[in-house]
Each structure stands twice: as structure tokens, then as C-alpha cells.
C-alpha positions as CSV (number, residue, x, y, z in Angstrom):
1,M,0.0,0.0,0.0
2,K,1.3,3.5,-0.8
3,R,2.9,5.2,2.0
4,I,2.4,9.0,2.7
5,D,5.9,10.5,3.0
6,F,4.8,13.6,5.1
7,L,3.0,11.4,7.7
8,D,6.1,9.0,7.8
9,G,8.4,11.9,8.3
10,L,6.2,13.4,11.0
11,R,6.1,10.1,12.9
12,G,9.9,9.8,12.5
13,F,10.3,13.2,13.9
14,F,8.2,12.2,16.9
15,L,10.4,9.1,17.4
16,L,13.5,11.1,17.2
17,T,12.3,13.7,19.8
18,M,10.8,10.9,21.9
19,V,14.2,9.3,22.4
20,L,15.6,12.7,23.4
21,S,13.0,13.2,26.1
22,H,13.4,9.7,27.5
23,L,17.1,10.0,28.2
24,V,17.4,10.0,31.9
25,L,20.9,11.2,32.9
26,Q,22.0,12.2,36.4
27,N,23.4,15.6,35.3
28,G,20.9,16.0,32.5
29,V,21.9,17.2,29.0
30,W,21.4,20.6,27.4
31,V,20.0,19.3,24.1
32,Q,16.8,18.2,26.0
33,K,16.0,21.9,26.5
34,L,15.5,22.1,22.7
35,H,12.5,19.9,22.9
36,F,9.2,21.6,22.1
37,R,7.7,20.3,25.3
38,E,9.7,22.9,27.2
39,V,7.3,25.7,26.1
40,M,4.1,23.8,25.7
41,F,2.0,21.1,27.2
42,V,2.5,19.0,24.1
43,E,4.9,16.0,23.9
44,S,6.2,13.6,21.4
45,T,4.1,10.8,22.9
46,Q,0.8,12.6,22.1
47,G,1.8,13.1,18.5
48,F,3.1,9.6,18.0
49,V,-0.1,8.1,19.5
50,F,-2.4,10.3,17.4
51,L,-0.4,9.6,14.2
52,S,-0.4,5.9,15.0
53,G,-4.2,6.0,15.2
54,L,-4.5,8.1,12.0
55,M,-2.4,5.7,9.9
56,F,-4.0,2.6,11.5
57,G,-7.5,4.0,10.6
58,L,-6.5,4.9,7.1
59,F,-4.8,1.6,6.2
60,K,-7.4,-0.7,8.0
61,G,-10.2,1.5,6.5
62,R,-8.8,0.9,3.0
63,Q,-8.5,-2.7,3.8
64,Y,-12.2,-2.8,5.0
65,L,-13.2,-1.3,1.6
66,R,-11.1,-3.7,-0.3
67,S,-11.5,-7.0,1.6
68,G,-14.5,-6.6,4.0
69,M,-14.9,-6.6,7.8
70,Q,-13.8,-10.2,8.5
71,A,-10.4,-9.7,6.7
72,M,-9.8,-6.3,8.5
73,R,-10.7,-7.9,11.9
74,K,-8.3,-10.8,11.2
75,S,-5.5,-8.4,10.4
76,V,-6.1,-6.3,13.5
77,H,-6.0,-9.4,15.7
78,A,-2.7,-10.5,14.1
79,R,-1.3,-7.0,14.7
80,M,-2.4,-7.2,18.4
81,L,-0.7,-10.6,18.8
82,E,2.5,-9.2,17.2
83,L,2.6,-6.3,19.6
84,W,1.9,-8.6,22.6
85,L,4.8,-10.9,21.6
86,W,7.2,-8.0,21.2
87,T,6.2,-6.4,24.4
88,V,6.4,-9.5,26.6
89,A,9.7,-10.6,25.0
90,L,11.2,-7.1,25.5
91,I,10.2,-7.1,29.1
92,F,11.7,-10.5,29.9
93,L,14.8,-9.5,28.1
94,G,15.0,-6.4,30.3
95,L,14.5,-8.5,33.5
96,A,17.2,-10.9,32.4
97,M,19.6,-8.0,31.8
98,R,18.7,-6.6,35.1
99,D,19.6,-9.7,36.9
100,L,22.8,-10.6,34.8
101,L,24.6,-7.3,34.4
102,P,26.6,-6.0,37.4
103,G,24.7,-3.1,38.8
104,G,21.6,-3.9,36.7
105,V,19.3,-3.9,39.7
106,M,20.5,-0.6,40.9
107,A,20.3,1.0,37.5
108,W,16.8,-0.2,36.6
109,R,15.0,-0.9,39.9
110,N,12.7,2.1,39.4
111,W,11.9,1.0,35.8
112,L,11.7,-2.8,36.1
113,G,11.0,-3.3,39.7
114,T,13.0,-5.7,41.8
115,A,10.8,-8.9,41.9
116,P,12.6,-11.9,40.6
117,M,11.8,-13.2,37.1
118,D,10.3,-16.4,38.5
119,D,7.8,-14.6,40.7
120,P,4.5,-16.1,39.5
121,I,2.6,-12.9,40.2
122,R,5.0,-10.8,38.2
123,I,4.8,-13.2,35.4
124,L,1.1,-13.0,35.5
125,G,1.2,-9.2,35.4
126,I,3.5,-9.2,32.4
127,L,1.5,-11.7,30.4
128,T,-1.7,-9.8,31.0
129,L,0.1,-6.4,30.4
130,A,-0.9,-5.3,34.0
131,F,2.8,-4.6,34.8
132,Q,4.2,-2.0,32.4
133,P,7.9,-1.1,32.8
134,T,8.9,2.5,32.1
135,F,8.9,3.4,28.4
136,L,7.2,0.1,27.4
137,D,3.6,1.3,28.2
138,I,2.6,2.7,24.8
139,L,2.4,-0.7,23.2
140,Q,0.1,-2.1,25.8
141,M,-2.3,0.8,25.2
142,Y,-2.2,0.2,21.5
143,I,-3.3,-3.4,22.1
144,L,-6.3,-2.2,24.0
145,F,-7.2,0.4,21.4
146,M,-6.8,-2.0,18.5
147,A,-9.3,-4.4,20.1
148,I,-12.1,-1.9,19.6
149,S,-10.9,-0.4,16.4
150,P,-12.8,-2.7,13.9
151,L,-16.1,-1.6,15.6
152,L,-15.2,2.1,15.4
153,I,-14.0,1.9,11.9
154,R,-17.3,0.3,10.9
155,W,-19.2,3.0,12.7
156,V,-17.4,5.7,10.7
157,F,-18.1,4.0,7.5
158,D,-21.8,3.6,8.5
159,G,-22.0,7.3,9.3
160,R,-22.2,6.8,13.1
161,W,-18.9,8.7,13.9
162,M,-20.7,10.9,16.4
163,L,-21.5,7.8,18.5
164,A,-17.8,6.8,18.4
165,A,-16.6,10.4,19.3
166,G,-19.3,10.7,22.1
167,L,-18.3,7.5,23.7
168,S,-14.6,8.4,23.6
169,A,-15.4,11.7,25.2
170,L,-17.5,9.9,27.8
171,V,-14.6,7.6,28.7
172,W,-12.2,10.5,28.9
173,T,-14.6,12.4,31.2
174,A,-14.8,9.3,33.5
175,C,-11.1,9.3,33.6
176,Q,-10.9,12.9,34.7
177,L,-13.3,12.1,37.6
178,Q,-11.0,9.3,38.7
179,V,-13.8,6.7,38.2
180,S,-11.0,4.1,37.6
181,L,-10.1,4.3,41.3
182,L,-13.2,2.1,41.9
183,W,-11.4,-0.9,40.6
184,S,-7.8,0.0,40.1
185,R,-6.8,-0.4,43.7
186,G,-8.2,-3.9,43.8
187,V,-6.4,-4.8,40.5
188,D,-3.2,-3.4,42.0
189,R,-3.5,-5.6,45.1
190,L,-4.3,-8.6,42.8
191,F,-1.1,-8.3,40.8
192,E,1.1,-7.1,43.6
193,A,4.5,-9.0,43.5
194,S,7.2,-9.5,46.1
195,D,8.5,-5.9,45.4
196,T,5.1,-4.5,46.3
197,Q,4.4,-3.3,42.7
198,G,1.2,-4.4,41.1
199,L,-0.8,-2.6,38.5
200,R,1.8,-0.3,36.9
201,M,1.2,2.3,34.1
202,A,2.2,5.7,33.4
203,F,-0.7,6.4,31.1
204,D,-4.4,5.8,32.0
205,P,-5.8,4.4,28.8
206,M,-9.2,5.8,29.6
207,G,-7.7,9.2,29.1
208,W,-5.1,8.5,26.5
209,Q,-7.5,6.8,24.2
210,V,-8.6,10.3,23.0
211,P,-5.6,11.0,20.6
212,F,-5.6,7.4,19.3
213,I,-9.3,7.2,18.7
214,A,-9.5,10.7,17.2
215,G,-6.7,9.7,14.8
216,L,-8.4,6.4,14.1
217,M,-11.7,8.1,13.2
218,L,-10.1,10.6,11.0
219,G,-8.1,8.1,9.2
220,A,-11.1,5.9,8.6
221,A,-13.1,8.9,7.4
222,W,-10.2,9.7,5.0
223,A,-10.2,6.2,3.7
224,A,-14.0,6.5,3.1
225,G,-13.5,9.7,1.1
226,R,-15.4,11.8,3.6
227,I,-12.7,14.2,4.4
228,R,-11.1,16.7,2.1
229,W,-8.2,18.3,4.0
230,E,-7.9,21.3,1.7
231,E,-11.5,22.3,2.7
232,V,-11.0,21.7,6.4
233,F,-7.8,23.5,6.6
234,G,-8.5,26.2,4.0
235,P,-9.1,30.0,4.0
236,R,-12.4,29.6,6.0
237,T,-10.5,28.3,9.0
238,R,-7.7,30.8,9.0
239,D,-9.1,32.6,12.0
240,L,-9.5,29.4,13.9
241,A,-5.8,28.7,13.4
242,L,-5.2,32.1,14.9
243,V,-7.2,31.1,17.9
244,A,-5.2,28.0,18.2
245,L,-2.1,30.1,18.2
246,L,-3.5,32.3,21.0
247,F,-4.3,29.2,23.0
248,L,-0.7,28.1,22.8
249,L,0.6,31.6,23.8
250,L,-1.7,31.5,26.8
251,F,-0.3,28.3,28.1
252,A,3.4,28.9,27.2
253,P,4.1,31.1,30.3
254,L,2.0,28.6,32.4
255,R,4.2,25.8,31.1
256,L,7.3,27.7,32.1
257,A,6.1,28.7,35.4
258,S,4.8,25.3,36.5
259,A,8.0,23.6,35.4
260,H,10.4,25.9,37.1
261,G,8.4,26.5,40.3
262,W,7.6,30.1,39.5
263,M,3.9,29.7,39.8
264,P,2.3,31.0,43.1
265,E,1.3,28.2,45.3
266,A,-2.4,29.2,45.3
267,V,-2.5,29.3,41.6
268,F,-0.7,26.0,41.3
269,K,-3.2,24.3,43.6
270,A,-6.0,25.4,41.4
271,F,-4.1,24.6,38.2
272,R,-2.6,21.2,39.1
273,P,-5.8,19.0,39.0
274,F,-6.3,20.1,35.3
275,E,-2.7,19.3,34.3
276,L,-2.4,15.6,35.0
277,R,-0.3,14.1,32.4
278,S,-1.2,10.5,33.3
279,N,-4.9,11.2,32.6
280,F,-4.3,13.3,29.5
281,G,-6.1,16.1,31.5
282,P,-7.9,19.1,30.1
283,V,-4.7,21.2,29.8
284,Y,-3.0,18.6,27.7
285,L,-6.1,18.0,25.6
286,L,-6.6,21.6,24.9
287,N,-2.9,22.2,24.0
288,F,-2.8,19.1,21.8
289,M,-5.9,20.2,19.9
290,A,-4.6,23.7,19.4
291,A,-1.1,22.6,18.4
292,G,-2.4,19.9,16.1
293,F,-4.8,22.2,14.4
294,L,-2.3,25.1,13.9
295,F,0.4,22.8,12.6
296,T,-2.0,21.1,10.2
297,W,-3.4,24.3,8.9
298,L,0.1,25.7,8.3
299,A,1.1,22.6,6.5
300,I,-2.0,22.5,4.3
301,G,-3.8,25.8,4.3
302,G,-0.7,27.9,4.7
303,R,0.6,26.9,1.2
304,N,-1.8,29.3,-0.4
305,D,-2.0,32.0,2.3
306,P,-1.8,35.6,1.2
307,S,1.0,36.2,3.8
308,A,4.5,35.5,2.4
309,I,5.6,34.6,5.9
310,V,2.9,31.9,6.3
311,R,3.7,30.6,3.0
312,A,7.4,30.3,3.8
313,I,6.6,28.5,7.1
314,S,4.3,26.0,5.2
315,N,6.9,25.3,2.6
316,G,9.4,24.8,5.4
317,I,7.2,22.4,7.2
318,G,6.6,20.5,4.0
319,W,10.4,20.3,3.3
320,I,11.4,19.2,6.7
321,F,8.9,16.4,7.2
322,T,9.6,14.9,3.8
323,R,13.3,14.4,4.4
324,P,14.2,10.8,3.5
325,A,16.0,10.2,6.9
326,L,12.8,11.1,9.0
327,C,10.5,9.1,6.5
328,L,12.8,6.1,6.9
329,L,12.3,6.2,10.7
330,G,8.4,6.5,10.3
331,R,8.2,3.7,7.8
332,H,9.6,1.3,10.4
333,S,8.0,2.9,13.5
334,L,7.3,-0.3,15.5
335,Q,10.9,-1.5,15.1
336,V,12.4,1.9,15.9
337,Y,10.1,2.3,18.9
338,L,11.3,-1.1,20.3
339,W,14.9,-0.2,19.5
340,H,14.6,3.1,21.3
341,V,13.6,1.3,24.5
342,V,16.7,-0.7,24.3
343,L,18.8,2.3,23.7
344,V,17.2,4.3,26.5
345,Y,17.7,1.5,29.0
346,G,21.3,1.2,27.9
347,V,21.9,4.9,28.4
348,R,20.5,4.6,31.9
349,Y,22.8,1.6,32.6
350,I,25.9,3.5,31.4
351,D,25.0,6.6,33.4
352,S,24.3,4.6,36.6
353,T,27.3,2.4,36.3
354,W,30.0,4.9,35.1
355,G,28.3,8.2,35.6
356,P,27.5,10.9,36.3
357,G,29.1,12.4,33.2
358,G,29.7,16.0,32.3
359,Q,27.8,17.9,29.7
360,A,30.3,17.0,27.0
361,A,30.0,13.4,27.7
362,N,26.2,13.4,28.0
363,T,25.9,15.4,24.8
364,L,28.0,12.8,22.9
365,L,25.9,10.0,24.5
366,A,22.6,11.7,23.6
367,L,23.7,12.4,20.0
368,T,25.0,8.8,19.5
369,T,21.8,7.4,20.9
370,M,19.7,9.4,18.5
371,A,22.0,8.4,15.6
372,L,21.6,4.8,16.5
373,L,17.8,5.0,15.9
374,W,18.5,4.4,12.2
375,V,20.1,1.0,12.6
376,P,16.8,-1.1,12.5
377,P,15.3,0.7,9.5
378,L,18.5,0.7,7.5
379,W,18.9,-3.0,8.2
380,R,15.4,-3.7,7.2
381,E,15.6,-1.7,4.1
382,R,18.8,-3.5,3.2
383,N,17.2,-6.9,3.7
384,A,14.1,-5.8,1.6
385,S,16.4,-4.7,-1.2
386,R,18.2,-8.0,-1.2
387,A,14.9,-9.8,-1.4
388,R,13.7,-7.8,-4.3
389,A,17.0,-8.4,-6.1
């Protein structure tokens, strides 16, 4: 199926910036300050999750048109199984390295826990995806979201997209009201292993389903021919793009103030409940919607805007996100994501065992890690070329 270079490049960009934000070094590294999350409540993970849903909805929607519901459902289930196998295998690999490498337990105790590999409760938690080590939690969410994707895609094709959107909004609202506490504590006790860790997740799927499901629905509507992007992001929505920019400008000082402790305590107490990252709270939702709309409008509608500056920005966006290097990462996003986990854990081990390093050493380590992201896609492309030959 024909790829879309711009979307591949954008997903590659999010993978590249994701590994930068996931580097955990005792003395930090200055290049992390260049991440766009420093000035807004938008992160690489949100964009990556949304784009994954968009492309999944687009490709599976086309498959639905071409081969029918049964074939699409079978393909989705195969993808879910593949993600589950990769996730479980990578977790057990991490546990093995933790126990075999000198200082492994000390380096990764906060990421992998300390329960032994043969702890039956921990094994059960891994197999059921209730135990989610640090940076390995996105794939578990994907499996859950994919399980309901065939139904949602069919609803979009049947014209019932409002039902799908409404249910997604309802689940997100329940998440903000902490409804999951009614059962999560019991589940946590059920899966509690010898290290007292049970249910472990950095992202509540009830909240974080919003970017994936939104992308999924848009992708399915795109496959059905019900969206014309040039009309949605055209001259008529220019003022809405301006409003989106104003939203980002409103939250930029709040992002800086909350991150650096500059916000007055009374304001922070009122602000904090709306800024829960784990629940994809209202602050993150509003900022993601504003940033997503503004970026997309600039990329599509900005090409024909009367302003020369806006046209230049649009052309720059189009050029950057169609670079072959970024597209290469995006075409092999699953393998790159899995490899980025290995790299990030490796950096953590190096820093814990031989660190802390200075800024020069940490900068070299960060840049090397980012460069190594291209190993899996280059390897896969090389094998594919050999197979074609």
C-alpha cells in the first residue's frame, strides 16, 4: 500500500524527539532543552499516538473497503498478537539483563521493579500487560485500542462517527473524575508481586485513548473519502488557526512557570488538577488540539495563504517532514520504537554504572543514541532490497 511521506516523516520526527525526552541522565543534558515540550503542554508521545491511530485507521479503513470486515478484523488481531509478543519478549529481556549485568538492579530498579523473574505474580502481570515497565507502556495501550478499532471503523463507514466520538469523550470524562479508582486499587493488590508493585502504568488508557481514537476516526473517514483536508484547513478556518495560536501563547508562560516553580502556590493548587499528564487532563487535551490544528493548517492551508511569511513556514514544514531520513524512521516505527527502548535502557545503565558524566560526555551520549535509531530501518531496508534483487 502506498505510503504517505509527510506522515512517515512526522512520525519519524516524533520518534526522534521521543528518544531525546526519554534519556534519563543524572546531570541531564542541554539538548533536551531544545524539545518543544519545554514551552508547551504537548509532547512527542501525544503526536506519536495520534499519528499511529490516524495511519491505522487509514490503512485498515482501506482494507475494509477492499476485503471486508472479516479480513480487517483478522488483520487487526494479528497485529495485536504481534505487539503482545514483542512487548512480553522485551520485558523479559530487560529482566534478564537486570539480573545478569553488574549493577543492573540498581540501574533499573525504578523502571523494572526488583521482583525476581520467577515470581508467579509478576509473570502473570507481564503476560496480562498489567505490569508495564517504564517506556514500554505505549504498546500495551495500542493493544487495547486496537481491540475496539474494527467496531469504530465500521461505525465511521456507517455514518455513526458521532457515537464513536461521544463514547470516547465519555470515557475521557470518567477518567478525569477518577472513576477508575473504583477498581484499580483492587487490581493493584491482585497483581502485587514481592517488590510490592502491582498494577503499573504511566498512562491511563481511559484518558489517552482520545488522541488514538481521534486519529483512528479521522483516518477511517479519510479512507472512506469523507474528508477533504484542503477544505477543512483552508481559508475559511484561517481565524481558527489564529485562535489555536493564541491558546498556545496563553499556556506557554504557564508551562514555564509550573515547570520551574515560578507559579504562586495558590494558583498552582488550582491549576494542578487540570494538568495531570497520566490522565491526559484538560490542559494537555486543549494544548494538543490547538497545536495539532495550527500545525496542520500551516502545512495545508498555509501553502496558499496571502501572507508570504505563512507561505514560507508552510513550505518549510513540507520540506522538513519529507526528508528521507525522517521518512525512513516513520516507515519502520514499530521496530524503531522497540529499539529506542533498548537504547534508553542502555543509556540509563551506562550513566548509573559509570556516571554521572559531564555535559560534553552526556551530549555525545545523547547524539550517539539518536543516531543509532536508524540502525533497524537501515537493516530492514537492506534486507528488503536483497529480497527484491
